[in-house]
N, C-alpha and C positions, 0 to 999 in steps of 0.2 A: 537163414538162421546161422548166426556166428557159432563156430565150433572150433576153437583153437587146437584142441587135442588132435583133430583130424589132420593137422599140418605136420604131425610127427613123421609120417612116412616121407613127405617131401624133404624134411630136414635130414632124415637118414640118407636119402638119395643124394642130396647135395654134399653131405659129408663124404660119402663113398666116392663121388666124382672128384672132389677136391683131393683126397688122398691118392686116388688113381693117377691124377695129373702129376702129383709129386713123385710117385713111384716110377713113372714112365722113364725108361732108360737107366734106372738104377740097378746096381748089382752088389754082390758081396755084403759086407757088414753094414754099409750105408742102407741097402735095401732091407736088411733084416731089422735094423733099428726103426726105420720108417714103417715097416709092416707091423712091428710090435706096437708102435705108437698108434697106428690106425686101429688095430684090434682093441687096444686099451680104451681108445676114445669112443669107439662105436658100440662095443658090447654092453648090453644091459642098461643103457641110459634111457631115462624117461623123457629127456629133452625139455625139462621144465624151464631151464634158463633161457634157451632160445625162444620158448613160448612166451616167457615174460618179456623178452625183448620185443617180440612182435606185438604183445599187448601194449607196451609202451609206445610203439609206433602208431598203434590204432588211436591213441589219444588225440592225434592231430592229422591222421591220413588213413587212407584205405590200404589194405594188404596188397602188396605187389610181389612179383617173383624176386625182385631185387632185395626186398627186406628178408625174404625167406633164405636167399643165398647168403646174405650178410649175417643172419642169425646164428650160423654154425660157428662163428667165432667164439661164442660162449662155451661150446663144447671143448674147443681147444684151450680156452682160458681155464676151464675146469681141469682138463688133463694136466696142464702145467702145474696147477696148485696141488692136485691130488698126488701126483708123482712125488713132489717134494714132501708133502705131508706123510706119505707112506714111508719114505726113507727116514724122516725125523722120528716117526712113531715105531720104526722097525716092524712094520706090518707085513704079513705074509700073503694076505688075501685082500682082494678088492672085487666086489660084485661076484663073488664065488670063484674067482680065478686068481692065479698068482699075481702079486703086484709087479710093476714093471721091472724093478730092480732084482726080481727073483727069476725072470724068464731067460736071462742071458747065461751062458755057460762058461764064463771066465771066473776069475777070483772075485771076492766080495768087493774090493775097492774098484775094480774095473766095471763090474756089473752096476754098482751104484753110480759110477761116473757116466756110463752110457745112459742110464735112466735120467740123470740130471741134464745131460745134453739133449736127450729126446724131449724133455720138458721145455728146455730153452727153445727148441725148434717149434714146439706148439705155441709158445709165447710169440715168437716171430711170426708164425702163420696167422695168428688172430689179428695182429697189427696189419699184416699184408691184406687180409680179407677186407678189413675196414677201409684201408687206404685205396683199394682198387674198386670199392663199391661205387655204383652210379647214383650218387646223391650230391646235392649242392655242397661245394667245398667248405662253406662255413658250417654246415650241419655236420660234416665229417669231422671237422676240427673240434666242434663241441662234443661230439660223441667220443673222440679220442681223449678229451679232458675227463669225461665221465668214466671212461675205461681205466685211465690212470688213477683216478680217485678210488675206484674199486680195488685195484691192485694194492695201492698204498694202505687202504683200510684193512684189507685182508692180511697183509704182511704185519701190520701193527697188532692186529688181533692174534696172529700166530705167535708173535713175540710175547704177548701177555699170557697166552695160553700155556706156552712152554715154561714160563717162569713163575706162574701163579702158585704152584705148590711150594715154592721156596721163599715167597715174600713174607709169610707170617701174617698177612693182612687179607686173607681170603674172606670175602663177604658176598652177599647176594648181588650187590651192585657191581663188584669186580667180575663176577661170573657173567652177569648180564652184559657188561661192557664187551667181554670176549665174544659173546654170541652176536652182539650188534656188529662189531668190527669184522670178525672172522667169517661169519655166516651170512648175516642179513645183507651186507653190502654186495657180495659177489654172487649171492644166490638169487636175490630178487631186486634190491634197490638199484644196483649197478646195471643189470640187464635192462630193466625198465627205462632207466635214464639214458642208456645208450640208444635204445630204440626211439625214445621220445625225442632225443636230440636230432636223430636222422629225419624225423618228421617236422622239425622246427618248433616243437612244443617248448614252452618256456617255464611253466609253473612247476618247477622241480620240487618245491617244498610240499606240494600236494602228493607227490609220489612218495616222499619220506613218510607221510602220515599212514600210508597203506603198507609200504614195503618193509619198513624197519620193524614194526611190531609183528608183522607176519613172519619175517625172517627169524625173529627171536622165538616165536611160537614153533616154527619149523625145527629149530635147533633143540628146543626143550623136548619135542617129540622124538627127535633123533637120539637124545640122551636117554630117554625112557626106553626106547627100543634097544639101546646099547646094553641095557641090563635085563630087560624083561622080554625082548623080542625073540622071534624064532630064528635060530641060526641058519636053518635051511633056506628061509625066505630072505634073510638079510644078506647072505652070501659072505659073511665074515664071522669069526668066533664072537659069541656074545660076551665073552670074558675080556675082550680086547680093551675096552674103555677102562675097566678096572685094572688090568695089567699095566696100562700106560699111566695109571695114577691120575686119570682125568677128573678134575674138580668140576662138578655140575651142580645145578639146583638141587638135585636129589641128595647129593652129599651135604650141601649146606643145610637143607631142611632136616636131614636125618640127625645132624649134630645138635639140632635145637631141642630134640625130644628123646634123647637116649642117655643112658647112664654113662659115667666115666669109663667103666669097663667095656661097655658096648662101643663107645667112641674109640677106645684103644684098639678094639678088634677091627673096626672099620678102617682106621688109619693103618693097621698092620697089613690089611689085605690090599689097600690101594697101592698100586705100583709094584705089586709082587708078581713077577713074571711066571712063577710056577704055582700060582694059586690053584688049589684043588677044587674038585666039584663040591665037596662038602663045605669048604670055606666059602665058595661062591654062593651056594644055596643059603647058607647062614647069613651072608651079606645081604642077599636079596630079601630075606625074611625080615631083617632089621630095617631095611629101607621101607618095606611095606608096613610093618607093625608100628613104626615110629610116626606114620602118617605122612612121610616124605613123598611117597608116590602120589597120594591124593592132593597134597599141596602143589606138587609140580603140575599135575593135571589142571588144577584150578588156575595156576599162573598161566599156563599155556592157553587156556580158554579166555582169560582176561586179555592177553595180547591179541589173540585171534579176533575177539570182539572189537578191539580198538581198530584193527585193520578193516574189518567189515563196515564199521560205522563211518569210515573215511571215504568209502567208495562213492556215495552221492556227491561229495565235493570234488572228486577226481574227474568224473565224467558225467555228462547228462545222457549219454547213449544208453538206453535200457538193455540192449543186448550185450554191450561191453560190461555194464555193471554186473549182469548175470555171469559173464565169463570170469570176471575178476573174483567173484564169490566162489565160483566153481573151482578155480585154480587154488584159492585159499583153502577150500575144503580138502582138496587133494593133498596139499602140503602138510596139513595138521592131523589128518585121519589116516595117513599111510601106515603100512606095516613093513615097508622096506626102506 
């Protein structure tokens, strides 16, 4: 019986082995930076991206030790992106622990510089892992192309996300575009296509039909948790999305069914670094009473259903079909 979640332990073991090999013989600040990168990468991860990479590989091949070893590149890719994202957002916490640019004991500029360099190392390592993997050279080349596509899409998504509040043209479509580019590509679509490429699978458009709507649904759930989640479970302050001025479907929907005064209040809270508990609770109540939360839940379900309906076209294997549905359920029903 196929059970992809059971491979999480093996992925963890491969991650530790990889970092231990990089730490061998290191000392001083070099060792400290690598140890911090190791800790940042390994702690608290659910390993969903490597699991989606393995799922992509299963579309055209059976699971091997080699694909499990290669799948850890997705955790290093994620570290690379998260470290940059945390610096851009000026975040203090990630998974309940200090963000990487907050763990070093130098001045702010040096600490952020060390974190950026650590992220660059993670980026180099994920390429190294793929290039050293024991797969046909053509498959590795194709996987590299898919990896670079995921990097490019995520970067474009980040550019749009950062500048969206300043465009004056915020819409449901513009927010969804950010979700597709920034989240769906590197969380599900890219990982699956990298794995599929390594197995020689060719029908990448079928992966799009599953992975992109699922990635958007995943991000909508993330945005909901960013306002209504449990801070202890999330491992980061629930106010952080509001403090960063993040424009989400919740915000778009709330503006459609609130008075001008209420909209002015929502806009005044968005991006306010010192938002009070009272202001945040009032903000949450407006999101709820305006029907925005219900609309976001409905939209999430719609994208989830699109992903689920595509599974029969993606694979004829009944066990893999069940696993793809199981992974989708985990992505949209999570509380962390």
